C-alpha positions in Angstrom: 11.8 169.1 18.3 12.8 165.1 18.3 10.9 164.8 21.5 7.9 166.5 20.5 7.6 163.7 17.6 5.1 161.2 18.1 7.0 159.0 15.7 9.6 156.9 15.9 12.6 157.8 14.8 16.5 156.6 14.5 19.7 158.2 15.7 22.7 156.1 14.9 25.7 157.5 16.1 28.8 155.5 14.9 31.7 154.7 17.3 35.0 155.2 15.4 37.1 153.6 18.4 35.1 151.0 18.8 34.0 149.9 15.5 36.5 151.2 13.1 33.8 152.0 10.6 32.0 155.4 9.6 29.4 156.5 7.3 31.6 157.0 4.3 34.7 154.3 2.9 36.4 152.6 6.4 40.2 152.2 6.2 42.7 154.5 5.2 42.7 154.9 1.3 46.0 155.1 -0.4 46.8 157.9 -3.4 46.3 155.3 -6.1 44.5 152.4 -5.1 44.3 149.3 -7.2 41.3 148.2 -9.0 39.1 145.9 -6.6 36.2 144.1 -8.5 33.1 144.9 -6.4 29.9 147.7 -5.4 31.4 150.6 -4.4 28.7 150.6 -1.4 28.0 147.4 0.8 24.8 149.3 1.7 23.4 152.3 -0.9 20.0 154.4 0.7 18.1 156.1 -1.8 15.5 159.0 -1.2 13.1 159.1 -4.0 10.7 162.2 -4.0 6.9 161.8 -3.4 6.4 163.9 -6.9 8.2 161.4 -8.7 6.4 158.6 -7.0 2.9 160.0 -8.2 1.8 157.3 -11.2 5.7 157.8 -12.3 8.3 155.0 -12.6 10.7 155.1 -9.7 14.5 156.1 -10.0 14.6 155.5 -14.1 17.5 157.2 -15.8 18.5 158.4 -12.4 21.9 158.4 -10.9 22.8 157.3 -7.5 22.1 159.8 -5.3 19.6 159.5 -8.3 18.8 156.2 -8.2 22.0 154.1 -9.7 24.2 151.2 -7.9 28.4 151.5 -9.1 30.1 148.4 -9.6 33.6 148.2 -11.4 34.8 144.6 -12.5 38.4 146.1 -13.1 38.2 144.5 -17.1 37.4 146.9 -19.5 35.6 144.2 -22.1 33.9 142.2 -19.4 29.9 142.4 -19.3 28.5 142.8 -15.7 25.0 141.7 -15.2 22.1 142.8 -12.5 19.5 141.0 -10.3 17.2 142.1 -7.9 15.6 140.4 -4.9 12.4 142.2 -5.6 10.5 141.6 -8.7 9.1 145.3 -8.3 12.6 146.2 -9.5 15.3 146.3 -11.7 18.9 147.1 -12.6 19.9 148.2 -15.9 24.2 147.2 -16.5 24.8 150.7 -16.1 23.6 150.1 -12.4 20.5 152.6 -12.9 17.1 151.3 -10.8 13.7 151.0 -12.3 10.8 149.8 -11.8 8.7 146.7 -13.7 5.3 148.3 -13.0 3.9 151.2 -11.8 4.1 152.4 -8.2 1.4 155.0 -7.2 2.7 155.4 -3.8 5.5 154.1 -1.7 4.1 154.0 2.1 6.7 152.3 3.3 10.5 151.7 3.1 11.6 148.9 0.5 14.6 147.2 0.9 15.9 144.2 -1.6 19.1 143.1 -2.7 21.3 143.7 -5.7 23.3 140.6 -7.3 26.1 141.1 -9.9 27.6 138.5 -12.1 30.1 138.3 -15.0 30.9 135.3 -16.1 30.1 131.5 -14.6 33.8 131.0 -13.3 33.4 134.3 -11.4 32.3 135.1 -7.8 29.5 137.0 -7.7 28.8 140.2 -5.4 26.0 141.6 -3.5 24.8 144.9 -2.5 21.7 145.9 -0.5 19.5 149.1 -1.5 17.0 150.4 0.5 14.2 153.2 -0.9 12.9 155.8 1.3 10.7 159.0 0.8 12.4 162.2 0.4 11.4 165.9 1.6 10.2 165.3 4.6 12.1 166.1 7.6 9.4 166.2 10.1 6.6 164.0 9.4 8.7 161.5 7.2 10.3 159.3 9.4 13.2 158.9 7.3 16.8 157.8 8.3 18.0 160.2 10.7 21.7 160.7 11.7 22.9 162.4 14.2 26.2 162.2 16.5 25.8 162.8 20.3 28.2 165.3 21.9 30.5 161.9 23.3 31.4 160.1 20.4 33.0 157.1 22.0 29.5 156.4 22.8 27.7 153.7 20.7 24.7 153.9 18.5 21.3 154.2 19.7 18.0 152.8 17.4 15.1 154.1 17.8 11.3 151.9 17.3 9.6 154.2 14.8 5.9 155.4 16.0 3.2 153.9 14.8 0.6 156.6 13.9 0.4 160.8 14.7 -2.5 162.9 14.7 -1.5 165.6 12.7 -2.6 169.8 12.9 -6.0 169.1 11.4 -6.6 166.3 12.9 -5.5 163.6 10.2 -4.0 160.4 11.5 -1.1 159.4 9.2 0.8 155.9 9.8 4.6 156.8 10.4 7.0 155.0 8.0 10.1 152.8 8.9 13.4 154.2 8.8 16.4 153.2 6.8 18.5 151.6 9.5 22.7 151.5 8.2 24.3 148.1 8.2 26.9 147.3 11.5 30.2 146.8 10.6 31.9 144.1 13.1 35.9 143.6 12.6 36.4 140.2 12.5 39.6 138.9 15.3 38.0 141.1 17.8 40.5 141.1 21.0 37.1 142.3 23.2 37.0 142.7 26.0 33.9 140.7 25.4 30.7 141.4 25.3 31.5 144.0 23.4 28.3 146.3 22.8 27.2 147.4 19.2 24.7 149.7 19.7 21.4 150.5 21.8 17.9 149.8 21.0 15.3 152.2 22.2 11.6 152.7 22.1 10.1 156.5 22.7 7.2 154.6 25.1 9.7 153.4 27.7 9.3 156.7 29.0 5.3 155.4 29.8 5.4 152.0 30.1 8.3 149.0 30.9 10.2 147.6 27.6 11.9 144.3 27.3 14.1 144.3 24.2 15.3 141.0 22.1 16.9 140.0 19.7 16.0 137.1 16.9 18.0 135.0 14.3 21.2 133.2 13.3 23.5 134.3 15.8 20.9 134.9 18.7 18.1 132.4 18.9 19.9 130.2 15.8 22.6 128.1 15.4 25.2 129.6 15.9 23.6 130.9 19.1 24.6 133.4 21.5 27.2 135.3 19.3 24.7 138.5 19.9 23.0 139.0 22.7 20.8 142.3 24.0 20.0 143.5 27.7 16.4 143.4 27.9 16.0 146.0 29.9 18.8 148.8 28.5 18.3 148.0 24.9 22.3 147.2 24.7 23.2 144.6 22.3 26.7 142.8 22.6 29.2 140.6 20.6 30.4 137.9 22.8 33.0 136.5 20.9 35.4 137.1 18.3 33.9 136.6 14.6 35.4 134.7 11.6 34.2 136.0 8.3 35.6 133.2 6.7 32.9 131.1 8.7 30.2 134.0 8.2 30.6 137.3 6.9 27.2 138.2 7.7 24.2 138.3 10.2 20.6 139.3 9.9 18.8 140.0 13.1 15.1 141.1 14.0 14.9 143.2 17.0 11.7 143.1 19.2 10.2 145.4 21.7 7.2 144.0 24.2 5.6 145.1 27.2 6.2 143.0 30.6 2.8 141.3 29.1 4.5 140.0 26.4 2.6 142.4 24.2 4.3 143.9 21.1 4.8 147.5 21.7 6.7 148.2 18.2 7.3 146.8 15.5 10.4 144.9 14.6 13.2 146.3 13.0 16.1 144.3 10.5 19.5 144.5 12.4 22.0 143.8 9.3 26.1 143.2 10.8 28.4 142.8 8.4 32.0 140.9 9.7 35.2 143.5 8.1 37.4 140.9 6.8 41.1 140.9 8.3 44.1 139.3 6.5 44.4 136.2 8.4 44.7 133.4 6.1 47.5 133.0 3.5 47.4 131.8 0.2 46.9 127.8 -0.1 48.4 126.0 -3.2 46.4 123.5 -4.7 49.0 121.1 -4.8 52.3 121.6 -3.3 54.3 119.7 -6.4 53.0 120.8 -9.6 54.2 118.8 -12.4 54.6 120.2 -16.1 56.6 119.7 -19.3 57.8 121.9 -22.1 59.3 120.5 -25.6 62.8 120.8 -26.0 63.4 123.9 -28.3 60.3 125.7 -27.6 60.1 129.2 -28.4 59.9 132.3 -25.7 56.3 132.8 -24.5 55.4 128.8 -24.6 52.6 128.1 -22.4 54.3 125.5 -20.1 51.8 125.0 -16.9 49.7 127.1 -14.8 49.8 127.0 -10.5 46.9 127.8 -8.3 46.3 129.3 -4.6 43.5 130.1 -3.1 43.4 132.5 -0.3 40.3 132.3 2.2 40.1 135.8 3.2 37.5 137.9 1.0 39.0 138.1 -2.5 37.3 141.8 -2.9 39.8 143.4 -1.0 43.6 143.2 -1.1 43.4 140.5 1.9 42.6 137.7 -0.9 44.0 139.1 -4.2 47.0 136.5 -4.8 49.9 137.5 -6.6 52.8 134.9 -8.0 56.5 135.3 -8.5 59.3 132.3 -8.7 62.0 132.1 -6.6 64.6 130.2 -7.7 65.3 128.1 -10.5 67.0 125.2 -10.8 69.5 124.5 -12.7 70.1 127.7 -13.7 70.9 126.7 -17.1 71.3 128.0 -19.2 70.3 131.3 -17.8 68.7 131.6 -14.5 65.3 132.9 -15.8 63.9 130.4 -18.3 60.2 130.6 -17.2 58.2 133.3 -15.8 55.0 133.4 -14.7 52.1 135.8 -14.7 51.6 137.5 -11.0 47.7 137.3 -11.0 46.9 133.9 -13.0 49.8 131.8 -12.1 50.4 131.1 -16.0 53.9 129.9 -16.4 55.8 130.5 -19.8 58.9 130.3 -21.3 61.3 133.5 -21.3 63.9 132.5 -23.6 65.0 129.9 -25.7 68.0 127.2 -25.1 65.6 124.0 -23.9 67.5 121.5 -24.8 66.7 118.0 -23.1 70.0 116.1 -24.1 71.7 119.0 -21.8 69.0 119.8 -18.8 66.0 117.5 -18.9 64.1 119.0 -15.9 64.2 122.1 -14.1 62.6 122.6 -10.6 61.1 126.1 -9.6 59.8 127.2 -6.5 57.1 129.4 -6.9 55.5 132.2 -3.7 52.2 133.1 -3.7 51.3 136.9 -1.5 48.0 138.1 -0.5 47.5 142.0 -0.2 48.2 141.9 -4.3 52.2 140.7 -3.6 53.1 143.2 -1.2 55.9 141.9 0.8 55.9 143.5 3.8 52.5 143.5 4.6 51.2 140.3 2.7 51.7 136.7 3.7 53.2 133.9 1.2 53.1 130.7 1.1 55.2 128.2 -1.5 55.2 125.6 -4.0 57.0 123.6 -6.0 56.9 123.2 -9.8 59.0 120.6 -12.0 59.0 121.4 -15.5 60.2 118.2 -17.4 61.2 119.5 -20.8 60.4 116.7 -23.2 62.3 115.4 -26.0 61.7 116.3 -29.9 63.4 114.3 -32.5 66.2 116.9 -32.7 68.9 114.5 -33.3 68.7 111.9 -36.4 70.7 108.5 -36.0 74.2 108.1 -36.5 75.7 104.6 -38.0 79.1 104.4 -35.8 80.9 102.9 -39.2 80.3 103.8 -42.8 80.7 99.8 -43.7 80.0 96.8 -42.2 80.6 93.0 -43.1 79.4 89.9 -43.0 79.0 85.9 -44.3 76.5 83.7 -44.5 76.1 80.0 -45.5 74.2 79.1 -48.5 70.6 77.6 -47.6 70.4 79.0 -44.5 67.2 81.3 -43.1 66.5 83.1 -40.1 69.8 83.8 -38.9 71.7 87.0 -38.1 74.8 87.9 -40.0 75.6 91.8 -39.2 75.1 93.8 -36.6 74.6 97.2 -37.2 75.3 99.8 -34.1 73.7 103.6 -34.3 73.9 106.5 -32.1 70.6 108.4 -30.4 70.9 111.2 -28.7 67.2 111.7 -28.2 65.3 109.5 -25.2 65.9 106.0 -25.1 62.8 103.8 -26.2 60.2 106.6 -27.5 59.8 107.1 -31.1 62.4 110.1 -31.1 65.5 107.1 -30.4 63.7 104.0 -32.2 65.8 103.3 -35.1 64.2 101.7 -38.6 66.6 100.6 -41.6 65.9 100.3 -44.7 67.7 98.8 -47.6 67.8 100.6 -50.4 70.0 99.0 -53.3 71.7 95.8 -52.9 69.1 93.2 -53.0 66.7 93.2 -55.7 65.7 89.4 -54.3 64.7 90.0 -51.3 67.1 87.8 -49.2 67.9 90.5 -46.7 65.9 92.2 -44.1 67.2 94.4 -41.1 65.5 93.6 -37.7 65.7 96.7 -34.9 66.8 95.1 -31.1 64.3 96.9 -28.8 67.1 97.2 -26.3 69.8 98.3 -28.0 68.5 99.8 -30.7 71.1 97.7 -33.4 70.1 96.8 -36.7 70.6 92.7 -37.0 70.7 92.3 -40.9 69.0 88.8 -41.2 68.4 86.4 -43.9 64.9 86.0 -44.6 65.1 84.1 -48.0 67.9 81.3 -48.8 71.1 82.1 -50.9 72.9 80.0 -53.5 76.6 80.6 -53.7 76.2 78.7 -57.3 74.3 82.1 -58.1 75.6 84.7 -55.7 78.6 84.8 -54.1 78.5 88.1 -52.3 76.1 91.1 -51.7 76.8 94.6 -51.4 73.8 96.2 -49.6 73.1 100.3 -48.7 71.4 100.7 -45.7 69.9 103.8 -44.7 68.3 104.5 -41.1 65.7 106.5 -39.6 63.4 107.4 -36.4 59.8 106.2 -36.2 59.2 109.7 -35.7 59.6 112.4 -38.3 62.7 114.7 -37.6 61.8 117.6 -36.2 61.1 121.5 -38.3 64.2 122.3 -39.8 66.3 119.5 -38.8 68.5 117.7 -41.6 69.7 114.1 -42.2 72.9 113.3 -41.0 75.4 111.8 -43.8 76.3 109.3 -41.4 72.6 107.8 -41.7 74.3 106.1 -44.9 76.5 102.9 -44.7 77.2 100.2 -47.1 77.3 96.4 -45.9 78.9 93.6 -47.5 77.5 90.1 -47.1 79.6 87.0 -48.5 77.9 83.8 -49.2 79.8 80.6 -47.9 79.9 77.8 -49.9 78.6 74.5 -48.3 77.9 70.7 -49.8 74.4 70.9 -50.7 72.3 67.4 -51.3 71.6 66.4 -54.7 68.2 66.9 -56.1 65.7 65.3 -58.4 64.5 67.5 -61.3 61.5 65.6 -61.0 60.2 64.9 -58.0 57.8 63.0 -57.6 58.6 61.7 -61.0 55.3 59.6 -62.8 55.6 56.9 -65.2 52.9 54.5 -67.2 53.4 51.0 -67.6 50.9 48.1 -68.0 50.4 45.7 -65.4 52.1 42.2 -65.6 55.6 43.3 -67.2 57.9 40.8 -66.4 61.0 40.8 -64.2 64.3 42.7 -65.2 61.9 45.0 -67.2 63.6 48.6 -67.5 61.7 51.2 -66.6 63.1 54.5 -66.3 66.3 56.1 -65.3 65.3 58.2 -62.0 68.8 60.6 -62.0 69.8 63.0 -59.6 71.7 66.4 -60.2 74.5 68.0 -57.7 74.1 71.6 -57.4 77.9 71.9 -56.4 79.1 73.2 -59.5 82.6 74.2 -58.2 82.8 70.7 -56.3 84.0 67.3 -58.3 81.7 64.9 -56.6 80.3 61.6 -57.3 76.2 60.7 -56.6 75.3 57.3 -55.6 71.9 55.6 -56.0 70.1 53.2 -53.7 66.6 52.4 -52.9 65.1 53.8 -49.6 61.2 52.5 -49.4 60.0 50.0 -51.8 56.7 48.5 -50.3 56.4 45.2 -52.5 59.9 45.2 -53.4 59.2 44.8 -56.9 62.6 47.2 -58.4 66.2 47.8 -58.0 68.2 51.2 -58.9 71.2 51.3 -61.0 74.0 52.8 -57.7 76.0 54.7 -60.9 73.3 55.8 -63.2 69.8 55.8 -61.3 68.6 53.4 -64.1 65.1 51.4 -62.5 64.8 47.8 -63.4 61.8 45.5 -62.2 62.6 42.7 -60.4 59.1 41.2 -60.0 55.6 41.1 -61.9 53.6 44.4 -61.2 50.0 43.5 -60.1 47.7 46.2 -60.2 45.5 44.5 -58.2 48.5 44.1 -55.3 47.3 45.9 -52.0 50.4 48.1 -52.3 48.9 50.0 -55.0 46.8 53.1 -54.1 44.3 54.4 -57.4 46.8 52.2 -59.3 49.8 54.2 -58.5 52.4 52.1 -56.6 55.2 54.7 -55.1 58.6 54.1 -54.6 61.5 56.5 -52.5 65.2 56.5 -53.8 68.2 58.3 -52.4 71.2 60.1 -54.1 73.9 60.6 -52.1 77.3 62.5 -52.7 80.9 62.1 -51.5 81.4 65.8 -50.2 82.4 66.6 -47.0 79.9 66.3 -45.1 78.2 63.8 -47.6 74.9 65.3 -48.6 71.8 63.3 -49.7 68.7 63.7 -51.2 65.2 61.7 -51.8 63.3 61.2 -54.9 59.8 59.3 -55.4 59.0 57.4 -58.3 55.1 57.2 -58.9 53.8 54.0 -61.5 50.9 54.2 -62.9 50.1 50.6 -63.6 47.5 50.5 -66.7 45.2 47.5 -65.6 45.0 44.4 -68.1 42.8 41.2 -67.8 44.3 39.2 -65.7 41.7 38.3 -62.9 38.3 36.2 -63.7 35.4 36.9 -62.1 34.4 35.6 -59.0 30.3 34.4 -58.7 28.6 35.9 -55.4 27.1 34.7 -53.2 28.7 31.4 -52.3 25.4 29.9 -51.1 22.0 30.7 -50.7 18.0 28.8 -50.2 15.0 28.1 -52.2 11.8 26.4 -52.0 11.4 22.5 -52.9 8.7 23.7 -54.9 8.7 26.0 -58.0 7.6 29.3 -57.3 8.1 32.9 -57.6 11.4 32.2 -55.2 14.6 32.8 -57.2 18.6 33.8 -56.2 20.2 37.1 -57.8 23.4 36.3 -58.1 26.2 38.9 -59.2 29.9 38.4 -60.4 33.3 40.3 -58.2 36.0 41.3 -60.5 39.7 42.4 -59.4 40.1 44.3 -62.6 38.5 47.6 -63.5 36.8 48.9 -66.4 36.7 47.7 -69.4 37.8 44.5 -68.2 35.0 43.8 -65.7 30.9 43.8 -66.5 29.0 43.1 -68.3 29.1 39.8 -66.8 27.9 36.4 -68.8 25.8 34.1 -66.4 25.6 30.3 -68.1 25.2 26.8 -66.9 27.7 23.9 -67.5 26.3 21.2 -69.9 27.8 18.6 -67.5 26.6 17.2 -65.4 23.3 17.2 -67.4 21.1 17.1 -64.2 22.5 20.9 -64.0 20.5 22.3 -66.6 17.8 20.1 -66.0 17.1 21.3 -63.1 18.2 24.6 -62.8 17.6 27.4 -64.8 19.7 31.0 -65.2 17.9 34.2 -66.6 20.0 37.7 -66.9 18.7 40.7 -65.5 21.4 43.3 -66.5 25.1 43.6 -67.2 25.7 42.8 -63.9 22.6 40.6 -62.6 20.9 37.1 -63.0 18.5 35.0 -61.5 19.5 31.4 -60.9 15.7 29.4 -60.1 14.3 25.6 -60.3 13.9 24.6 -63.8 11.4 21.2 -62.4 8.2 21.4 -60.3 9.9 20.1 -57.3 13.3 19.2 -55.9 13.7 17.2 -53.1 15.1 18.8 -49.6 19.0 18.9 -49.3 22.3 20.8 -50.5 22.9 21.3 -54.2 26.5 22.1 -55.5 25.3 24.1 -58.6 28.4 24.8 -60.7 27.8 28.2 -62.8 30.2 29.6 -65.5 30.8 33.8 -65.1 33.0 35.3 -67.9 33.9 39.2 -68.0 33.9 41.6 -71.0 37.8 41.9 -71.6 39.5 41.4 -74.1 40.2 38.6 -74.4 37.4 37.5 -72.1 38.1 35.8 -68.6 35.7 32.9 -67.4 35.4 31.0 -64.2 33.2 28.2 -62.6 32.2 28.8 -60.0 30.0 26.7 -57.2 26.9 28.1 -55.1 25.6 25.7 -52.9 22.1 26.1 -52.5 19.5 24.7 -50.0 16.5 23.4 -51.1 13.8 23.2 -48.4 10.2 22.8 -47.9 8.8 26.5 -47.3 5.5 27.8 -45.8 2.7 30.0 -47.3 4.9 33.1 -47.5 7.2 31.2 -49.5 9.9 30.6 -46.2 11.8 27.9 -45.2 10.4 26.2 -42.4 12.6 25.1 -39.6 12.3 21.4 -40.2 13.2 22.1 -43.9 15.7 24.1 -43.2 17.4 20.9 -40.5 16.4 18.5 -43.5 17.8 20.8 -46.2 21.2 21.0 -44.0 21.8 16.9 -45.2 20.3 15.1 -42.0 17.5 12.8 -42.3 15.1 11.2 -39.9 17.0 8.9 -38.2 20.1 11.0 -37.9 17.3 13.5 -36.3 15.8 11.0 -33.7 19.6 9.2 -32.9 20.6 12.8 -32.1 17.6 13.1 -29.6 18.2 10.0 -27.9 21.7 11.0 -27.0 20.9 14.2 -25.9 18.2 12.5 -23.5 20.4 10.1 -22.3 23.2 12.9 -21.4 20.5 15.0 -19.3 19.6 11.1 -17.4 23.4 10.8 -16.5 23.6 14.1 -15.3 20.9 13.6 -12.8 21.7 10.3 -11.6 25.4 11.8 -10.4 23.6 14.5 -8.8 21.5 12.5 -7.1 24.6 10.1 -5.7 26.6 13.3 -5.0 23.8 14.5 -2.9 23.3 11.3 -1.0 27.2 10.9 -0.4 26.9 14.1 1.4 24.5 13.2 3.3 26.0 10.0 4.5 28.9 12.0 5.9 27.0 14.4 7.9 25.5 11.8 9.8 28.5 9.7 10.5 29.5 10.0 14.3 33.2 11.3 14.6 35.6 8.5 16.7 36.7 11.2 19.3 35.4 14.1 20.1 36.8 17.4 17.8 37.9 19.7 20.9 39.9 17.0 21.3 41.3 16.3 17.9 44.6 17.9 17.5 45.4 16.6 14.0 46.8 18.5 11.9 46.2 21.5 14.8 49.6 23.6 15.3 49.3 25.1 18.9 51.3 27.8 20.3 51.3 28.8 24.1 53.2 32.0 25.3 56.6 31.0 26.0 58.8 33.8 27.8 62.5 32.3 28.2 64.6 33.5 31.0 66.9 36.7 31.3 70.4 37.7 31.0 71.4 35.5 33.8 69.4 32.7 32.4 72.6 30.6 31.3 74.4 29.6 34.7 73.0 26.6 35.9 74.8 23.2 34.6 73.0 21.7 31.7 74.6 18.6 32.5 72.0 17.8 35.1 69.5 17.5 32.6 71.3 15.2 30.3 70.3 11.2 30.2 72.9 9.2 32.0 75.2 7.2 29.8 75.1 3.9 32.3 72.7 2.8 34.8 75.6 1.4 37.6 75.4 4.6 39.6 71.8 4.3 39.4 71.7 0.4 40.4 74.5 0.5 43.2 72.1 3.2 45.3 70.4 2.7 48.1 66.4 1.5 47.6 64.4 4.7 47.7 67.2 7.5 47.2 67.8 8.4 43.1 67.4 11.5 41.2 64.2 12.7 39.7 66.0 13.2 36.4 67.0 9.5 35.7 65.5 7.0 34.4 63.9 4.4 36.6 65.3 0.9 36.8 62.1 -1.1 36.3 60.8 -3.1 33.5 59.4 -1.4 30.4 55.6 -1.5 30.3 54.3 -3.1 27.3 52.2 -0.6 24.6 49.2 -2.2 22.6 49.9 -3.7 19.2 48.6 -1.9 16.2 47.0 -4.5 13.9 48.1 -4.3 10.4 45.3 -3.3 9.2 43.1 -1.3 11.4 39.5 -0.8 11.1 39.0 2.9 11.1 36.7 3.0 14.2 39.3 1.3 16.4 41.9 4.3 15.9 40.4 6.1 19.1 40.3 2.8 21.5 44.2 2.7 20.0 45.4 6.0 20.7 43.7 6.2 24.2 45.6 2.8 25.3 48.6 4.0 24.0 48.2 7.3 26.4 47.4 5.0 29.1 50.0 2.6 28.8 52.3 6.0 28.7 51.4 7.5 32.0 51.8 4.3 33.7 55.4 3.7 32.4 58.0 5.5 34.7 60.7 4.8 32.3 59.2 6.8 30.0 60.1 10.6 29.2 60.1 13.0 30.3 61.3 12.2 33.6 60.5 14.2 37.0 63.5 16.4 35.9 64.8 20.5 36.9 62.8 22.4 35.3 63.8 26.0 34.8 61.2 29.1 34.2 61.5 32.6 33.5 64.5 33.1 35.4 65.8 36.6 34.7 69.0 36.9 36.7 69.8 38.9 39.9 70.5 42.5 40.6 67.7 44.4 39.9 67.8 48.0 41.1 64.1 47.9 41.8 63.4 46.9 45.3 61.8 44.3 46.8 57.6 43.4 46.4 58.1 42.6 49.9 59.2 45.7 51.5 55.3 47.2 50.5 54.4 46.0 54.2 51.0 46.8 55.3 50.5 48.3 58.9 49.4 45.5 61.2 48.7 47.9 63.8 45.4 49.6 63.8 42.6 49.4 61.3 42.7 51.0 58.0 40.7 53.7 56.2 39.5 52.7 53.1 36.2 55.0 52.9 38.2 57.3 50.0 37.8 54.4 47.8 34.2 55.9 47.6 35.3 58.8 46.3 37.1 58.0 43.2 34.6 57.2 40.6 32.3 53.9 39.3 35.9 52.3 38.0 36.5 52.0 42.0 33.1 50.8 43.3 34.1 46.9 43.5 37.1 47.8 45.8 35.2 50.3 47.9 32.5 47.8 48.3 35.0 45.0 49.4 37.3 47.1 52.0 35.5 50.5 52.3 32.3 48.5 54.3 33.4 49.2 57.6 33.2 47.4 60.4 30.1 45.5 59.4 32.3 43.9 56.5 
């Protein structure tokens, strides 16, 4: 009946031997299979009745064979949501499929993906759902599965027909069928290519068909994983597949005629790679580090390890289980920790963790897939290092019940006692660091205990001076604790408290002045020998019989003296408040008090004398000089006074002119401006220009007042219209008359004339010296010149000659007895001496040259004048040189020498080349 159908149909024969799959679940099913989260099927085929489709919702509230997808998350409390890739359909949380809108008819099969999601950190699962019409076995091309008699043959997929004429003449569109996915195990050993399915069209009986496949794995990267025989339609896998690289493939099969025209509609082929356990679990870290507090209770969380398996985690191949292999050290028990086989969480099992006993554990952890099956699963190991962290379970304990020390009095920042402590907790942590407190025995706060950061010892330190005369010893009670609080349930030790005895050592303390500085008040001007006060010092050493002596340390004006035994201060001079040594009316002197202790000690004290002012300084007139116009006008001189005293012995001042001489009051007058200032002006209409000394009497306001007769020099000068002195007037006012001024001007003119004449004379003399000719040529003038010539002494054998031959003979007998014409060249000739010209007594400067020339000629013609024709030895360097003679460098006299090569030696040898390399023409 299948041969007579005009529509396309499909026969899918799955070969169990080749593909290892069937329509049901593949693989062996254990009697008690473990829970595997995921869909129960990877591909669902749902047959829908036509009656349900007519105006009703599809698969609403139906089951699987009736419209429900089955999913198990292996967790009862976990909610799973489903998503559909087709917006026309949706899936409820119970897995039932329903339509979002009314579908009146299902003309063609509908296929979509359903995705299951539980939580963001959990993986997602997918399955394929295909809807098709049910109840039509002949006319409706639903998925038809048949099996050939030979079960070894692969499946055959037939293209469906396009249209078919029914018995009543109605042409009806035929629908596609549901093609189940093709399952291929990964890592297959072949042989390759390995045939998967055979694709055929029922029109291949009438025309020649060419088959092809497209999609990822065929004509898209990775290319040529699958291939198809274009004539027979057999599809092959060409190499082993790796599920970890790609888990599924979606291909489309095409059928065309020889001209490339489409014969059948393309069909979808889904190929799923079946996972094999070919990957062992891999830990994220090879070494894990964790920590747990010592004394933790059983079940305390320590750390977590994680291993990932690249295989499918929805199958046993990717389900990893953990276990602990070894624990080191095995103290106090071998199994102090356990691990959750599924999550990898490590927790404590037993109590007894003690950092002081074991501070670190090393655990070897094994991760095995296949749900921990050691016979079939693959395993891997990692190391977990668990550090036992310290808690403050050991209180600090002092090594002794009592400690002692001593301190010299008046010393600070010194350590007087060292407290040692023992703490078993981890060093240099808050659980180990000691904190010391003084709880009694030091009410004034003389001591503090500082902790040594290295040894943890307590250093009792003096922070406030102690006095032997007040306290000879201290009894301290010290408590030690940690920076961190003790752990719950741990009590402080009795050895955390100790007593510290500190003895104070008496030392010789310097005497001190009870009032330092000591102020006193006296009037200035007290006479010498006046007793001012007694500046005595106290010796703090009450238990020592010592004598204090006094001396003066600083007395800037040398006004005071002190009694060495009782400290009485007596003046040696008059105290003057206006002295430069008095600052702000206070005079300071420093005294020294020394005892006779061992070693001697001394202290200083300052005496401040406040000097009360008395009127002992008369006022002084200011200014000392002034100028005024010779005619009376508004011009006047403002005068004031200065007084070294202070109030009330200063102003207001009284200014007045004396009665004698009478010309003063006749020519001048004083008008008062205020208590400190007055004006001095002319009383008469005109006063001749000049300098006048005007006496003025100034009196202060002291009791009794003091007066002073001061002189002010007033320059009277003619003034211009502005009231200012003119220049001539100022000179005249300075005391010079007209005659004196003229005399000064004449002297200045005479002085300038003399200077000018001297300059002219010097220039003329210089000109004469330049024009006068020299008596001799400057080049021949050897006067005042030292001429040095290159002198080269002889060699090492230069001293072999007889120097006596060069000496002057002592007598001339042997010379006279010689025959004429025979004599030594170094002997003085026996001839009359030449006559040299006599230099006049007073020679003329112009005859010096002639005189020298005549003397030179006479010397040259005098045979008796030295030097004689004597033997001269120059540059004699001895004999025996290791170098050969230059005369041995003989040039050949036979034949011509060729010097043309000199032309090739460059420009430096051009001259030699021109001289010798010219050839015969040269």
